[in-house]
N, CA and C atoms of all chains as a GROMACS GRO file, in nm:
protein
  609
    1MET      N    1   0.083  -0.120   0.000
    1MET     CA    2   0.000   0.000   0.000
    1MET      C    3   0.087   0.126   0.000
    2LYS      N    4   0.049   0.224  -0.081
    2LYS     CA    5   0.129   0.346  -0.091
    2LYS      C    6   0.067   0.455  -0.005
    3LEU      N    7   0.152   0.524   0.074
    3LEU     CA    8   0.102   0.634   0.155
    3LEU      C    9   0.079   0.756   0.068
    4LEU      N   10  -0.020   0.837   0.106
    4LEU     CA   11  -0.053   0.954   0.026
    4LEU      C   12   0.050   1.064   0.044
    5LYS      N   13   0.090   1.126  -0.069
    5LYS     CA   14   0.181   1.240  -0.062
    5LYS      C   15   0.100   1.364  -0.023
    6ALA      N   16   0.173   1.469   0.018
    6ALA     CA   17   0.106   1.592   0.061
    6ALA      C   18   0.021   1.652  -0.050
    7SER      N   19   0.072   1.646  -0.175
    7SER     CA   20  -0.003   1.703  -0.288
    7SER      C   21  -0.131   1.624  -0.314
    8GLU      N   22  -0.123   1.491  -0.296
    8GLU     CA   23  -0.242   1.406  -0.315
    8GLU      C   24  -0.346   1.435  -0.207
    9GLN      N   25  -0.297   1.453  -0.081
    9GLN     CA   26  -0.387   1.485   0.029
    9GLN      C   27  -0.458   1.617   0.004
   10SER      N   28  -0.379   1.715  -0.048
   10SER     CA   29  -0.434   1.846  -0.078
   10SER      C   30  -0.542   1.835  -0.186
   11ARG      N   31  -0.514   1.748  -0.287
   11ARG     CA   32  -0.610   1.728  -0.396
   11ARG      C   33  -0.740   1.667  -0.342
   12ILE      N   34  -0.726   1.571  -0.251
   12ILE     CA   35  -0.844   1.509  -0.190
   12ILE      C   36  -0.925   1.614  -0.114
   13GLY      N   37  -0.854   1.707  -0.047
   13GLY     CA   38  -0.920   1.816   0.024
   13GLY      C   39  -1.003   1.902  -0.068
   14TYR      N   40  -0.948   1.932  -0.186
   14TYR     CA   41  -1.021   2.012  -0.285
   14TYR      C   42  -1.141   1.935  -0.340
   15TYR      N   43  -1.126   1.803  -0.358
   15TYR     CA   44  -1.239   1.720  -0.404
   15TYR      C   45  -1.352   1.725  -0.300
   16PHE      N   46  -1.311   1.714  -0.172
   16PHE     CA   47  -1.409   1.717  -0.062
   16PHE      C   48  -1.484   1.850  -0.063
   17LEU      N   49  -1.408   1.961  -0.075
   17LEU     CA   50  -1.469   2.094  -0.079
   17LEU      C   51  -1.562   2.107  -0.199
   18GLY      N   52  -1.520   2.053  -0.312
   18GLY     CA   53  -1.603   2.056  -0.433
   18GLY      C   54  -1.734   1.981  -0.415
   19ILE      N   55  -1.727   1.865  -0.349
   19ILE     CA   56  -1.849   1.786  -0.326
   19ILE      C   57  -1.946   1.863  -0.235
   20VAL      N   58  -1.890   1.927  -0.131
   20VAL     CA   59  -1.974   2.005  -0.039
   20VAL      C   60  -2.039   2.123  -0.113
   21LEU      N   61  -1.961   2.189  -0.199
   21LEU     CA   62  -2.016   2.302  -0.276
   21LEU      C   63  -2.125   2.254  -0.372
   22LEU      N   64  -2.105   2.136  -0.430
   22LEU     CA   65  -2.209   2.078  -0.517
   22LEU      C   66  -2.337   2.050  -0.438
   23ALA      N   67  -2.319   2.004  -0.314
   23ALA     CA   68  -2.435   1.978  -0.227
   23ALA      C   69  -2.512   2.109  -0.200
   24TYR      N   70  -2.436   2.219  -0.184
   24TYR     CA   71  -2.500   2.351  -0.164
   24TYR      C   72  -2.578   2.392  -0.288
   25ILE      N   73  -2.517   2.369  -0.405
   25ILE     CA   74  -2.585   2.406  -0.531
   25ILE      C   75  -2.713   2.322  -0.547
   26PHE      N   76  -2.700   2.194  -0.513
   26PHE     CA   77  -2.815   2.102  -0.520
   26PHE      C   78  -2.926   2.150  -0.427
   27LEU      N   79  -2.887   2.189  -0.306
   27LEU     CA   80  -2.985   2.236  -0.206
   27LEU      C   81  -3.049   2.367  -0.251
   28PHE      N   82  -2.972   2.451  -0.321
   28PHE     CA   83  -3.024   2.580  -0.370
   28PHE      C   84  -3.143   2.560  -0.462
   29PHE      N   85  -3.134   2.456  -0.548
   29PHE     CA   86  -3.244   2.430  -0.642
   29PHE      C   87  -3.362   2.362  -0.574
   30ILE      N   88  -3.335   2.286  -0.467
   30ILE     CA   89  -3.444   2.216  -0.398
   30ILE      C   90  -3.512   2.306  -0.295
   31ASP      N   91  -3.430   2.368  -0.210
   31ASP     CA   92  -3.482   2.451  -0.102
   31ASP      C   93  -3.388   2.571  -0.081
   32PRO      N   94  -3.411   2.681  -0.152
   32PRO     CA   95  -3.319   2.797  -0.142
   32PRO      C   96  -3.312   2.855  -0.001
   33ILE      N   97  -3.424   2.849   0.071
   33ILE     CA   98  -3.426   2.907   0.207
   33ILE      C   99  -3.334   2.826   0.299
   34ALA      N  100  -3.340   2.692   0.286
   34ALA     CA  101  -3.252   2.605   0.368
   34ALA      C  102  -3.106   2.628   0.333
   35MET      N  103  -3.080   2.653   0.202
   35MET     CA  104  -2.942   2.679   0.158
   35MET      C  105  -2.890   2.809   0.219
   36GLU      N  106  -2.977   2.910   0.219
   36GLU     CA  107  -2.939   3.040   0.277
   36GLU      C  108  -2.912   3.026   0.427
   37LYS      N  109  -2.998   2.944   0.493
   37LYS     CA  110  -2.983   2.920   0.636
   37LYS      C  111  -2.849   2.848   0.664
   38ALA      N  112  -2.818   2.749   0.580
   38ALA     CA  113  -2.693   2.673   0.595
   38ALA      C  114  -2.572   2.762   0.576
   39LEU      N  115  -2.580   2.849   0.474
   39LEU     CA  116  -2.468   2.939   0.444
   39LEU      C  117  -2.449   3.042   0.555
   40THR      N  118  -2.559   3.095   0.606
   40THR     CA  119  -2.552   3.192   0.716
   40THR      C  120  -2.488   3.129   0.839
   41PHE      N  121  -2.529   3.006   0.866
   41PHE     CA  122  -2.474   2.936   0.983
   41PHE      C  123  -2.324   2.909   0.964
   42ALA      N  124  -2.286   2.866   0.842
   42ALA     CA  125  -2.145   2.837   0.813
   42ALA      C  126  -2.060   2.964   0.827
   43ILE      N  127  -2.114   3.078   0.779
   43ILE     CA  128  -2.042   3.206   0.791
   43ILE      C  129  -2.025   3.243   0.939
   44HIS      N  130  -2.130   3.217   1.017
   44HIS     CA  131  -2.124   3.244   1.162
   44HIS      C  132  -2.013   3.159   1.227
   45VAL      N  133  -2.005   3.032   1.186
   45VAL     CA  134  -1.899   2.943   1.240
   45VAL      C  135  -1.761   2.993   1.196
   46PHE      N  136  -1.751   3.035   1.068
   46PHE     CA  137  -1.624   3.090   1.017
   46PHE      C  138  -1.578   3.207   1.103
   47GLU      N  139  -1.672   3.297   1.132
   47GLU     CA  140  -1.640   3.417   1.211
   47GLU      C  141  -1.586   3.382   1.349
   48SER      N  142  -1.644   3.275   1.408
   48SER     CA  143  -1.599   3.236   1.542
   48SER      C  144  -1.466   3.160   1.538
   49VAL      N  145  -1.437   3.098   1.423
   49VAL     CA  146  -1.317   3.014   1.412
   49VAL      C  147  -1.194   3.095   1.368
   50ILE      N  148  -1.216   3.203   1.295
   50ILE     CA  149  -1.104   3.281   1.239
   50ILE      C  150  -1.000   3.324   1.344
   51PRO      N  151  -1.042   3.382   1.461
   51PRO     CA  152  -0.940   3.419   1.561
   51PRO      C  153  -0.855   3.300   1.608
   52VAL      N  154  -0.921   3.184   1.621
   52VAL     CA  155  -0.848   3.063   1.663
   52VAL      C  156  -0.748   3.022   1.554
   53MET      N  157  -0.791   3.034   1.429
   53MET     CA  158  -0.703   2.997   1.317
   53MET      C  159  -0.580   3.088   1.311
   54ILE      N  160  -0.602   3.216   1.338
   54ILE     CA  161  -0.489   3.312   1.340
   54ILE      C  162  -0.391   3.270   1.450
   55PHE      N  163  -0.446   3.232   1.565
   55PHE     CA  164  -0.363   3.187   1.677
   55PHE      C  165  -0.285   3.061   1.639
   56VAL      N  166  -0.352   2.969   1.566
   56VAL     CA  167  -0.286   2.844   1.522
   56VAL      C  168  -0.170   2.876   1.428
   57ILE      N  169  -0.192   2.971   1.334
   57ILE     CA  170  -0.085   3.010   1.240
   57ILE      C  171   0.033   3.070   1.317
   58VAL      N  172   0.002   3.153   1.417
   58VAL     CA  173   0.108   3.214   1.499
   58VAL      C  174   0.188   3.104   1.570
   59LEU      N  175   0.117   3.007   1.629
   59LEU     CA  176   0.184   2.896   1.698
   59LEU      C  177   0.269   2.813   1.602
   60MET      N  178   0.215   2.789   1.481
   60MET     CA  179   0.289   2.713   1.380
   60MET      C  180   0.414   2.789   1.338
   61THR      N  181   0.403   2.922   1.328
   61THR     CA  182   0.520   3.004   1.292
   61THR      C  183   0.626   2.993   1.401
   62ILE      N  184   0.583   3.000   1.527
   62ILE     CA  185   0.678   2.992   1.639
   62ILE      C  186   0.747   2.855   1.641
   63THR      N  187   0.670   2.748   1.617
   63THR     CA  188   0.731   2.614   1.618
   63THR      C  189   0.824   2.593   1.498
   64ASN      N  190   0.795   2.661   1.386
   64ASN     CA  191   0.882   2.650   1.269
   64ASN      C  192   1.010   2.734   1.285
   65TYR      N  193   1.003   2.837   1.370
   65TYR     CA  194   1.116   2.930   1.384
   65TYR      C  195   1.238   2.860   1.444
   66MET      N  196   1.601   2.927   1.132
   66MET     CA  197   1.505   2.976   1.032
   66MET      C  198   1.456   3.117   1.070
   67GLU      N  199   1.446   3.204   0.971
   67GLU     CA  200   1.401   3.341   0.998
   67GLU      C  201   1.250   3.344   1.020
   68TRP      N  202   1.204   3.453   1.083
   68TRP     CA  203   1.061   3.468   1.111
   68TRP      C  204   0.978   3.463   0.982
   69LYS      N  205   1.028   3.532   0.879
   69LYS     CA  206   0.953   3.540   0.753
   69LYS      C  207   0.938   3.401   0.691
   70THR      N  208   1.049   3.327   0.689
   70THR     CA  209   1.047   3.190   0.632
   70THR      C  210   0.956   3.100   0.714
   71ALA      N  211   0.965   3.115   0.848
   71ALA     CA  212   0.881   3.034   0.937
   71ALA      C  213   0.732   3.065   0.914
   72PHE      N  214   0.702   3.195   0.893
   72PHE     CA  215   0.563   3.236   0.870
   72PHE      C  216   0.511   3.183   0.736
   73ILE      N  217   0.596   3.190   0.634
   73ILE     CA  218   0.557   3.140   0.501
   73ILE      C  219   0.532   2.989   0.507
   74LYS      N  220   0.620   2.919   0.580
   74LYS     CA  221   0.605   2.773   0.594
   74LYS      C  222   0.474   2.740   0.667
   75ALA      N  223   0.446   2.816   0.774
   75ALA     CA  224   0.321   2.795   0.849
   75ALA      C  225   0.200   2.824   0.762
   76GLY      N  226   0.211   2.932   0.683
   76GLY     CA  227   0.103   2.969   0.591
   76GLY      C  228   0.076   2.859   0.490
   77LYS      N  229   0.184   2.799   0.438
   77LYS     CA  230   0.170   2.690   0.340
   77LYS      C  231   0.104   2.568   0.404
   78MET      N  232   0.146   2.538   0.528
   78MET     CA  233   0.087   2.424   0.600
   78MET      C  234  -0.062   2.447   0.623
   79PHE      N  235  -0.094   2.571   0.660
   79PHE     CA  236  -0.234   2.605   0.684
   79PHE      C  237  -0.315   2.602   0.555
   80TRP      N  238  -0.254   2.651   0.448
   80TRP     CA  239  -0.320   2.652   0.317
   80TRP      C  240  -0.353   2.509   0.273
   81GLY      N  241  -0.264   2.416   0.310
   81GLY     CA  242  -0.285   2.276   0.275
   81GLY      C  243  -0.407   2.215   0.342
   82MET      N  244  -0.434   2.260   0.465
   82MET     CA  245  -0.550   2.202   0.535
   82MET      C  246  -0.676   2.287   0.521
   83ALA      N  247  -0.662   2.406   0.459
   83ALA     CA  248  -0.774   2.498   0.446
   83ALA      C  249  -0.893   2.440   0.368
   84PRO      N  250  -0.874   2.370   0.254
   84PRO     CA  251  -0.991   2.319   0.180
   84PRO      C  252  -1.078   2.226   0.265
   85VAL      N  253  -1.013   2.138   0.342
   85VAL     CA  254  -1.090   2.044   0.425
   85VAL      C  255  -1.160   2.118   0.538
   86LEU      N  256  -1.090   2.214   0.597
   86LEU     CA  257  -1.147   2.292   0.707
   86LEU      C  258  -1.269   2.372   0.659
   87ILE      N  259  -1.256   2.437   0.544
   87ILE     CA  260  -1.368   2.514   0.487
   87ILE      C  261  -1.482   2.418   0.453
   88GLY      N  262  -1.446   2.302   0.396
   88GLY     CA  263  -1.548   2.201   0.362
   88GLY      C  264  -1.623   2.152   0.484
   89VAL      N  265  -1.549   2.129   0.592
   89VAL     CA  266  -1.613   2.080   0.716
   89VAL      C  267  -1.709   2.185   0.771
   90ILE      N  268  -1.665   2.312   0.771
   90ILE     CA  269  -1.751   2.419   0.824
   90ILE      C  270  -1.877   2.434   0.738
   91LEU      N  271  -1.859   2.428   0.605
   91LEU     CA  272  -1.976   2.436   0.516
   91LEU      C  273  -2.069   2.316   0.537
   92LEU      N  274  -2.008   2.199   0.562
   92LEU     CA  275  -2.087   2.077   0.586
   92LEU      C  276  -2.165   2.088   0.717
   93ILE      N  277  -2.105   2.151   0.817
   93ILE     CA  278  -2.174   2.173   0.945
   93ILE      C  279  -2.297   2.262   0.922
   94GLY      N  280  -2.278   2.367   0.841
   94GLY     CA  281  -2.389   2.455   0.807
   94GLY      C  282  -2.501   2.379   0.739
   95LEU      N  283  -2.460   2.292   0.646
   95LEU     CA  284  -2.557   2.210   0.572
   95LEU      C  285  -2.633   2.116   0.665
   96ALA      N  286  -2.557   2.051   0.754
   96ALA     CA  287  -2.618   1.958   0.849
   96ALA      C  288  -2.713   2.031   0.943
   97ASN      N  289  -2.672   2.152   0.983
   97ASN     CA  290  -2.756   2.232   1.073
   97ASN      C  291  -2.888   2.270   1.008
   98ALA      N  292  -2.884   2.298   0.876
   98ALA     CA  293  -3.005   2.340   0.805
   98ALA      C  294  -3.094   2.221   0.770
   99VAL      N  295  -3.034   2.107   0.741
   99VAL     CA  296  -3.110   1.992   0.690
   99VAL      C  297  -3.152   1.896   0.802
  100ILE      N  298  -3.058   1.870   0.895
  100ILE     CA  299  -3.088   1.773   1.002
  100ILE      C  300  -3.141   1.848   1.125
  101PRO      N  301  -3.259   1.815   1.171
  101PRO     CA  302  -3.309   1.883   1.292
  101PRO      C  303  -3.230   1.840   1.417
  102SER      N  304  -3.218   1.933   1.513
  102SER     CA  305  -3.137   1.904   1.632
  102SER      C  306  -3.195   1.789   1.714
  103SER      N  307  -3.325   1.765   1.698
  103SER     CA  308  -3.388   1.653   1.771
  103SER      C  309  -3.330   1.519   1.725
  104CYS      N  310  -3.279   1.517   1.602
  104CYS     CA  311  -3.220   1.394   1.547
  104CYS      C  312  -3.093   1.356   1.625
  105TYR      N  313  -3.013   1.459   1.658
  105TYR     CA  314  -2.890   1.435   1.736
  105TYR      C  315  -2.927   1.383   1.875
  106LEU      N  316  -3.034   1.441   1.930
  106LEU     CA  317  -3.074   1.402   2.064
  106LEU      C  318  -3.136   1.262   2.067
  107THR      N  319  -3.181   1.215   1.951
  107THR     CA  320  -3.230   1.077   1.942
  107THR      C  321  -3.112   0.981   1.948
  108ILE      N  322  -3.002   1.018   1.878
  108ILE     CA  323  -2.882   0.933   1.877
  108ILE      C  324  -2.813   0.940   2.013
  109PHE      N  325  -2.793   1.064   2.061
  109PHE     CA  326  -2.728   1.082   2.192
  109PHE      C  327  -2.838   1.105   2.297
  110SER      N  328  -2.869   1.000   2.369
  110SER     CA  329  -2.983   1.006   2.462
  110SER      C  330  -2.950   1.071   2.596
  111GLY      N  331  -2.820   1.092   2.623
  111GLY     CA  332  -2.781   1.148   2.753
  111GLY      C  333  -2.732   1.042   2.848
  112ASN      N  334  -2.725   0.918   2.800
  112ASN     CA  335  -2.674   0.807   2.883
  112ASN      C  336  -2.524   0.824   2.905
  113MET      N  337  -2.480   0.809   3.029
  113MET     CA  338  -2.340   0.833   3.067
  113MET      C  339  -2.243   0.734   3.000
  114PHE      N  340  -2.292   0.616   2.964
  114PHE     CA  341  -2.203   0.514   2.906
  114PHE      C  342  -2.228   0.492   2.757
  115LEU      N  343  -2.354   0.508   2.717
  115LEU     CA  344  -2.388   0.488   2.576
  115LEU      C  345  -2.343   0.607   2.489
  116ASP      N  346  -2.359   0.727   2.542
  116ASP     CA  347  -2.321   0.848   2.467
  116ASP      C  348  -2.173   0.850   2.429
  117PRO      N  349  -2.081   0.826   2.526
  117PRO     CA  350  -1.940   0.825   2.486
  117PRO      C  351  -1.906   0.713   2.389
  118LEU      N  352  -1.977   0.600   2.400
  118LEU     CA  353  -1.955   0.488   2.307
  118LEU      C  354  -1.989   0.530   2.164
  119ILE      N  355  -2.104   0.596   2.149
  119ILE     CA  356  -2.146   0.643   2.016
  119ILE      C  357  -2.051   0.753   1.967
  120GLY      N  358  -2.017   0.846   2.058
  120GLY     CA  359  -1.925   0.955   2.022
  120GLY      C  360  -1.790   0.902   1.977
  121ALA      N  361  -1.738   0.804   2.053
  121ALA     CA  362  -1.607   0.745   2.019
  121ALA      C  363  -1.615   0.669   1.886
  122SER      N  364  -1.729   0.605   1.860
  122SER     CA  365  -1.745   0.530   1.734
  122SER      C  366  -1.742   0.626   1.615
  123ILE      N  367  -1.814   0.738   1.629
  123ILE     CA  368  -1.817   0.837   1.519
  123ILE      C  369  -1.676   0.896   1.500
  124GLY      N  370  -1.611   0.930   1.613
  124GLY     CA  371  -1.476   0.986   1.607
  124GLY      C  372  -1.375   0.891   1.548
  125SER      N  373  -1.396   0.760   1.567
  125SER     CA  374  -1.303   0.660   1.513
  125SER      C  375  -1.317   0.647   1.362
  126ILE      N  376  -1.441   0.659   1.314
  126ILE     CA  377  -1.465   0.643   1.171
  126ILE      C  378  -1.417   0.766   1.094
  127LEU      N  379  -1.449   0.885   1.148
  127LEU     CA  380  -1.411   1.008   1.078
  127LEU      C  381  -1.262   1.034   1.096
  128ALA      N  382  -1.203   1.094   0.997
  128ALA     CA  383  -1.059   1.124   1.003
  128ALA      C  384  -1.034   1.266   0.957
  129GLY      N  385  -0.927   1.322   1.007
  129GLY     CA  386  -0.890   1.457   0.964
  129GLY      C  387  -0.809   1.529   1.068
  130ASN      N  388  -0.792   1.658   1.044
  130ASN     CA  389  -0.714   1.742   1.134
  130ASN      C  390  -0.787   1.757   1.269
  131PRO      N  391  -0.714   1.757   1.382
  131PRO     CA  392  -0.780   1.773   1.513
  131PRO      C  393  -0.865   1.901   1.522
  132ILE      N  394  -0.821   2.007   1.455
  132ILE     CA  395  -0.896   2.135   1.461
  132ILE      C  396  -1.039   2.115   1.411
  133GLU      N  397  -1.053   2.032   1.308
  133GLU     CA  398  -1.186   2.005   1.252
  133GLU      C  399  -1.276   1.937   1.356
  134SER      N  400  -1.214   1.848   1.437
  134SER     CA  401  -1.293   1.779   1.540
  134SER      C  402  -1.341   1.877   1.647
  135TYR      N  403  -1.262   1.982   1.675
  135TYR     CA  404  -1.304   2.082   1.774
  135TYR      C  405  -1.424   2.161   1.722
  136VAL      N  406  -1.418   2.195   1.594
  136VAL     CA  407  -1.530   2.270   1.533
  136VAL      C  408  -1.658   2.186   1.536
  137ILE      N  409  -1.645   2.059   1.494
  137ILE     CA  410  -1.762   1.970   1.491
  137ILE      C  411  -1.812   1.946   1.635
  138GLY      N  412  -1.716   1.921   1.727
  138GLY     CA  413  -1.753   1.898   1.868
  138GLY      C  414  -1.826   2.018   1.927
  139GLY      N  415  -1.778   2.138   1.894
  139GLY     CA  416  -1.843   2.261   1.942
  139GLY      C  417  -1.987   2.271   1.894
  140GLU      N  418  -2.008   2.235   1.768
  140GLU     CA  419  -2.144   2.240   1.713
  140GLU      C  420  -2.232   2.132   1.775
  141PHE      N  421  -2.172   2.015   1.804
  141PHE     CA  422  -2.247   1.909   1.874
  141PHE      C  423  -2.296   1.961   2.009
  142LEU      N  424  -2.208   2.031   2.081
  142LEU     CA  425  -2.245   2.087   2.212
  142LEU      C  426  -2.359   2.189   2.196
  143ASN      N  427  -2.350   2.269   2.089
  143ASN     CA  428  -2.453   2.372   2.067
  143ASN      C  429  -2.592   2.314   2.042
  144VAL      N  430  -2.596   2.194   1.982
  144VAL     CA  431  -2.728   2.134   1.955
  144VAL      C  432  -2.776   2.048   2.073
  145GLY      N  433  -2.696   2.044   2.179
  145GLY     CA  434  -2.743   1.978   2.301
  145GLY      C  435  -2.686   1.840   2.328
  146VAL      N  436  -2.584   1.800   2.249
  146VAL     CA  437  -2.519   1.670   2.274
  146VAL      C  438  -2.435   1.683   2.402
  147SER      N  439  -2.431   1.575   2.482
  147SER     CA  440  -2.364   1.581   2.612
  147SER      C  441  -2.212   1.598   2.597
  148LEU      N  442  -2.153   1.658   2.700
  148LEU     CA  443  -2.008   1.684   2.699
  148LEU      C  444  -1.928   1.554   2.696
  149VAL      N  445  -1.980   1.450   2.762
  149VAL     CA  446  -1.909   1.323   2.767
  149VAL      C  447  -1.900   1.261   2.626
  150ALA      N  448  -2.006   1.276   2.548
  150ALA     CA  449  -2.006   1.223   2.411
  150ALA      C  450  -1.910   1.302   2.323
  151VAL      N  451  -1.910   1.435   2.339
  151VAL     CA  452  -1.823   1.520   2.258
  151VAL      C  453  -1.676   1.495   2.293
  152THR      N  454  -1.648   1.476   2.424
  152THR     CA  455  -1.510   1.448   2.466
  152THR      C  456  -1.461   1.316   2.406
  153ALA      N  457  -1.545   1.213   2.414
  153ALA     CA  458  -1.510   1.083   2.356
  153ALA      C  459  -1.488   1.096   2.206
  154PHE      N  460  -1.573   1.175   2.142
  154PHE     CA  461  -1.563   1.198   1.997
  154PHE      C  462  -1.427   1.261   1.962
  155ILE      N  463  -1.389   1.366   2.036
  155ILE     CA  464  -1.263   1.436   2.007
  155ILE      C  465  -1.142   1.346   2.035
  156VAL      N  466  -1.144   1.276   2.150
  156VAL     CA  467  -1.030   1.189   2.185
  156VAL      C  468  -1.016   1.076   2.083
  157ALA      N  469  -1.129   1.017   2.042
  157ALA     CA  470  -1.125   0.908   1.945
  157ALA      C  471  -1.081   0.959   1.807
  158TRP      N  472  -1.127   1.077   1.771
  158TRP     CA  473  -1.088   1.138   1.642
  158TRP      C  474  -0.935   1.149   1.633
  159VAL      N  475  -0.876   1.194   1.745
  159VAL     CA  476  -0.731   1.217   1.746
  159VAL      C  477  -0.653   1.086   1.758
  160SER      N  478  -0.703   0.992   1.841
  160SER     CA  479  -0.621   0.874   1.873
  160SER      C  480  -0.657   0.746   1.797
  161VAL      N  481  -0.780   0.735   1.749
  161VAL     CA  482  -0.821   0.614   1.676
  161VAL      C  483  -0.834   0.649   1.527
  162GLY      N  484  -0.780   0.565   1.443
  162GLY     CA  485  -0.789   0.592   1.299
  162GLY      C  486  -0.826   0.468   1.221
  163LEU      N  487  -0.956   0.448   1.201
  163LEU     CA  488  -0.998   0.330   1.123
  163LEU      C  489  -0.960   0.345   0.977
  164VAL      N  490  -0.968   0.470   0.926
  164VAL     CA  491  -0.936   0.494   0.786
  164VAL      C  492  -0.788   0.469   0.760
  165GLN      N  493  -0.703   0.511   0.857
  165GLN     CA  494  -0.558   0.495   0.839
  165GLN      C  495  -0.509   0.359   0.887
  166LEU      N  496  -0.600   0.274   0.937
  166LEU     CA  497  -0.559   0.145   0.995
  166LEU      C  498  -0.477   0.057   0.899
  167PRO      N  499  -0.518   0.044   0.772
  167PRO     CA  500  -0.435  -0.038   0.681
  167PRO      C  501  -0.291   0.012   0.670
  168ALA      N  502  -0.274   0.144   0.665
  168ALA     CA  503  -0.139   0.202   0.656
  168ALA      C  504  -0.061   0.174   0.783
  169GLU      N  505  -0.129   0.186   0.897
  169GLU     CA  506  -0.064   0.161   1.026
  169GLU      C  507  -0.023   0.014   1.038
  170ILE      N  508  -0.110  -0.076   0.991
  170ILE     CA  509  -0.079  -0.220   0.993
  170ILE      C  510   0.044  -0.247   0.906
  171MET      N  511   0.048  -0.183   0.790
  171MET     CA  512   0.158  -0.206   0.697
  171MET      C  513   0.292  -0.158   0.755
  172ILE      N  514   0.289  -0.044   0.821
  172ILE     CA  515   0.415   0.016   0.869
  172ILE      C  516   0.455  -0.040   1.006
  173LEU      N  517   0.357  -0.052   1.097
  173LEU     CA  518   0.392  -0.087   1.236
  173LEU      C  519   0.352  -0.229   1.276
  174GLY      N  520   0.285  -0.300   1.188
  174GLY     CA  521   0.247  -0.438   1.220
  174GLY      C  522   0.102  -0.450   1.262
  175LYS      N  523   0.041  -0.566   1.227
  175LYS     CA  524  -0.101  -0.588   1.251
  175LYS      C  525  -0.135  -0.589   1.400
  176LYS      N  526  -0.055  -0.667   1.476
  176LYS     CA  527  -0.082  -0.683   1.619
  176LYS      C  528  -0.077  -0.548   1.691
  177PHE      N  529   0.030  -0.473   1.664
  177PHE     CA  530   0.046  -0.343   1.729
  177PHE      C  531  -0.068  -0.249   1.693
  178ALA      N  532  -0.100  -0.239   1.563
  178ALA     CA  533  -0.201  -0.145   1.516
  178ALA      C  534  -0.338  -0.176   1.576
  179LEU      N  535  -0.372  -0.306   1.579
  179LEU     CA  536  -0.504  -0.345   1.631
  179LEU      C  537  -0.513  -0.321   1.782
  180ILE      N  538  -0.405  -0.357   1.854
  180ILE     CA  539  -0.406  -0.336   2.000
  180ILE      C  540  -0.409  -0.187   2.032
  181ARG      N  541  -0.327  -0.108   1.961
  181ARG     CA  542  -0.322   0.037   1.989
  181ARG      C  543  -0.457   0.103   1.962
  182ASN      N  544  -0.517   0.070   1.847
  182ASN     CA  545  -0.646   0.132   1.813
  182ASN      C  546  -0.756   0.086   1.907
  183GLY      N  547  -0.754  -0.044   1.941
  183GLY     CA  548  -0.855  -0.097   2.034
  183GLY      C  549  -0.846  -0.032   2.170
  184LEU      N  550  -0.722  -0.024   2.223
  184LEU     CA  551  -0.704   0.039   2.354
  184LEU      C  552  -0.737   0.188   2.350
  185SER      N  553  -0.699   0.254   2.240
  185SER     CA  554  -0.729   0.397   2.226
  185SER      C  555  -0.880   0.420   2.227
  186PHE      N  556  -0.953   0.330   2.161
  186PHE     CA  557  -1.099   0.342   2.157
  186PHE      C  558  -1.157   0.328   2.299
  187ILE      N  559  -1.112   0.223   2.370
  187ILE     CA  560  -1.163   0.200   2.507
  187ILE      C  561  -1.126   0.317   2.599
  188PHE      N  562  -0.999   0.362   2.588
  188PHE     CA  563  -0.954   0.470   2.675
  188PHE      C  564  -1.017   0.604   2.640
  189SER      N  565  -1.059   0.621   2.514
  189SER     CA  566  -1.127   0.747   2.478
  189SER      C  567  -1.259   0.759   2.556
  190ILE      N  568  -1.324   0.644   2.576
  190ILE     CA  569  -1.450   0.643   2.653
  190ILE      C  570  -1.419   0.671   2.800
  191ILE      N  571  -1.316   0.603   2.852
  191ILE     CA  572  -1.278   0.622   2.994
  191ILE      C  573  -1.235   0.766   3.019
  192VAL      N  574  -1.153   0.820   2.928
  192VAL     CA  575  -1.105   0.959   2.942
  192VAL      C  576  -1.223   1.056   2.941
  193ALA      N  577  -1.319   1.030   2.852
  193ALA     CA  578  -1.436   1.118   2.844
  193ALA      C  579  -1.515   1.117   2.974
  194ILE      N  580  -1.539   0.997   3.027
  194ILE     CA  581  -1.614   0.987   3.152
  194ILE      C  582  -1.538   1.054   3.267
  195LEU      N  583  -1.407   1.027   3.275
  195LEU     CA  584  -1.324   1.088   3.381
  195LEU      C  585  -1.320   1.241   3.368
  196THR      N  586  -1.307   1.289   3.244
  196THR     CA  587  -1.303   1.435   3.222
  196THR      C  588  -1.429   1.502   3.275
  197VAL      N  589  -1.543   1.445   3.238
  197VAL     CA  590  -1.670   1.504   3.279
  197VAL      C  591  -1.688   1.491   3.431
  198MET      N  592  -1.644   1.377   3.487
  198MET     CA  593  -1.654   1.359   3.633
  198MET      C  594  -1.567   1.461   3.706
  199ILE      N  595  -1.444   1.480   3.658
  199ILE     CA  596  -1.352   1.577   3.722
  199ILE      C  597  -1.404   1.719   3.706
  200MET      N  598  -1.459   1.749   3.586
  200MET     CA  599  -1.517   1.883   3.567
  200MET      C  600  -1.635   1.905   3.659
  201GLY      N  601  -1.708   1.798   3.686
  201GLY     CA  602  -1.821   1.806   3.779
  201GLY      C  603  -1.773   1.835   3.920
  202LEU      N  604  -1.659   1.778   3.955
  202LEU     CA  605  -1.602   1.800   4.088
  202LEU      C  606  -1.554   1.944   4.102
  203ILE      N  607  -1.495   1.996   3.993
  203ILE     CA  608  -1.442   2.134   3.996
  203ILE      C  609  -1.559   2.230   3.986
   0.00000   0.00000   0.00000
C-alpha cells in the first residue's frame, strides 16, 4: 500500500470541498431558504473560528522558527 | 530559520489544510439546516455510558485534522449533545484511525495497530467519563 503524498492529500481536500459546494448548489435548487440558512450558519462558524485559526498560524510560525 | 520563512512555511501548512477545514464548516452549516437538532438528541440520549460509546465510534470512523474535530464537537455541544459524548468523539478522532488502519498495519504491524487502536478506543471512553466527572467536581 502506498502512503498519500502531501499534494495528493491536498487534492483530496479540494475534491471534498467541491463535493460540499455541489451539495450547496443542489440544495439551492431544492430549497433555497434552507441553503441560505446553511450558508448563514457556516459564515457564523467561520467568524468564530477565524481568531483561533490566526492563533494556530502564529503557533505554527513559532514552532517553525 | 528566519521569522519570515517560518511564517511562510506555516502559511503553506495552513493553506494545505484549508480546503478540508472550509469544507467541514460548510458541511456543518448544511447539516444544521437539513438535520433537525432533535435527530442528534435521538442518537445521543444522555446516557453516561452509551453516549461516549457512540461519540467514540463516530470519532473513530471520521478522520482529519484535530482542529476540525473541535469545530464539529463545538457544534455538537450547541445542539445539546452531552459533553461526555463530545469528549469521547474528540479523543477518538485524534487517537483512533480506522481509515488509516491499513497504513498503520503495513508500517507498524497488525498486532500493534489493532491493540493500539482498540485500547485507544476503550480509553477514549474512559477519558471522556473521567473528564466530565472531574469537571463536575471542579
